[in-house]
C-alpha positions in Angstrom: 47.8 78.2 150.9 44.5 76.6 149.8 42.6 79.8 150.5 44.8 82.3 148.7 43.1 84.2 146.0 44.3 83.3 142.5 44.6 86.2 140.1 45.6 85.6 136.5 46.0 89.1 134.9 44.7 89.4 131.4 42.6 86.2 131.6 39.0 86.1 130.4 36.7 83.2 129.5 37.9 83.5 125.9 41.5 84.5 126.5 43.7 82.5 128.8 46.9 84.4 127.9 48.7 87.1 129.8 51.4 87.6 132.4 50.9 84.6 134.8 52.0 83.3 138.2 53.0 79.7 138.7 49.4 78.9 139.8 48.0 80.4 136.5 50.6 78.4 134.5 49.5 75.2 136.3 45.8 76.0 135.6 46.6 76.5 131.9 48.0 72.9 131.9 44.4 71.8 132.7 45.6 68.3 133.7 42.3 67.0 135.1 40.1 69.5 133.3 39.9 71.9 136.2 40.4 75.1 134.2 36.7 75.2 133.1 35.7 75.6 136.8 38.1 78.5 137.4 37.0 82.2 137.7 39.6 84.9 138.3 39.9 85.6 142.0 38.9 82.1 143.2 41.0 80.1 145.6 41.9 76.4 145.3 39.2 75.3 147.8 36.6 77.0 145.6 38.0 75.4 142.5 37.9 72.0 144.2 34.3 72.6 145.3 33.2 73.5 141.8 35.2 70.7 140.3 33.7 68.0 142.6 30.1 69.3 142.4 29.8 70.1 138.7 28.5 66.7 137.7 26.7 64.2 140.0 28.5 61.0 140.6 25.3 59.0 140.1 25.0 60.5 136.6 28.5 59.3 135.5 27.1 57.8 132.3 26.0 61.3 131.2 29.2 63.1 132.1 30.6 65.4 129.4 33.4 67.0 131.3 33.8 64.9 134.5 37.0 63.3 135.7 36.4 60.5 138.3 38.8 60.5 141.2 38.8 59.3 144.8 38.4 62.1 147.2 42.0 61.7 148.4 43.2 61.9 144.8 41.4 65.3 144.4 43.0 66.7 147.5 46.4 65.2 146.7 46.3 66.6 143.2 45.4 70.2 144.2 47.8 70.3 147.2 50.7 68.6 145.5 50.5 69.9 141.9 49.6 73.5 142.9 52.4 73.5 145.4 50.4 75.1 148.2 52.4 73.8 151.1 56.0 73.1 152.1 57.9 70.3 150.4 58.0 67.0 152.4 61.2 66.5 154.4 61.6 62.8 153.4 64.9 62.7 151.4 63.4 60.0 149.1 61.2 62.7 147.5 63.9 65.4 147.3 63.8 65.4 143.5 60.0 65.4 143.3 58.9 69.1 143.3 55.2 68.3 143.8 55.7 66.1 146.9 53.7 68.3 149.4 51.8 65.9 151.7 53.7 64.1 154.4 52.7 60.5 155.1 50.6 59.8 158.2 52.8 58.2 160.9 55.4 57.0 158.3 52.8 55.1 156.3 53.8 54.6 152.7 52.2 52.7 149.9 54.1 53.8 146.8 57.5 52.5 147.8 57.5 49.6 150.2 54.2 49.4 152.1 54.9 50.6 155.7 52.9 51.8 158.7 49.2 51.7 158.2 49.6 50.8 154.5 50.7 47.3 155.5 47.0 46.6 156.1 46.6 46.1 152.4 44.2 43.1 152.4 42.7 43.0 155.9 41.9 45.9 158.2 43.0 45.3 161.7 41.0 46.4 164.8 42.1 49.8 166.0 43.9 50.8 162.8 43.6 54.5 162.1 43.7 54.1 158.3 42.8 51.2 156.1 42.2 51.3 152.3 40.0 48.2 152.0 37.3 48.8 154.6 34.4 46.5 154.4 30.9 46.9 156.0 31.7 44.0 158.3 34.9 45.8 159.5 32.9 49.0 160.1 30.3 47.2 162.2 33.0 45.4 164.2 35.0 48.5 164.8 31.9 50.5 165.8 31.0 47.8 168.3 34.6 47.7 169.7 34.6 51.5 170.2 31.1 51.4 171.6 32.2 49.0 174.3 35.3 51.1 175.0 33.5 54.4 175.3 29.7 53.8 175.5 29.0 57.4 176.5 30.2 58.6 173.1 27.4 56.7 171.3 23.8 57.4 171.2 21.5 54.6 172.1 19.4 53.0 169.3 15.6 52.6 169.9 16.1 48.8 169.8 18.7 49.1 172.7 15.9 50.3 175.0 
């Protein structure tokens, strides 16, 4: 559970030893430098928030402790590596203990691209997910949806 309180008995800012739970052991690994953002009693959502807001993205050249990741990588890291949900049912991942996020409608990119992940180079109209979205695609998709459901869009001043 992303909102479960994490207590690491015997931990202080100076001392990260003590009797620990699997979550505390994972924190001690400090794989992406998340430990510096942890305070006893926080949950994973709070750690993710502190982790992603500690240093401004626009100041990346001045970062001292930052670790740049796509937003989906941050979520994937915390959900998968902190084991906060059930293991995926796909037998391909049976020996991967940190496989915790199911694919969306059987979309895979890391094995053989399938589902929405086949849209690798060009996003197709109506696709729910596409990694390489361009501003042109967003304009076209917005217009397509505006024509389909005009009452769901507010009118721009230029439209009258």
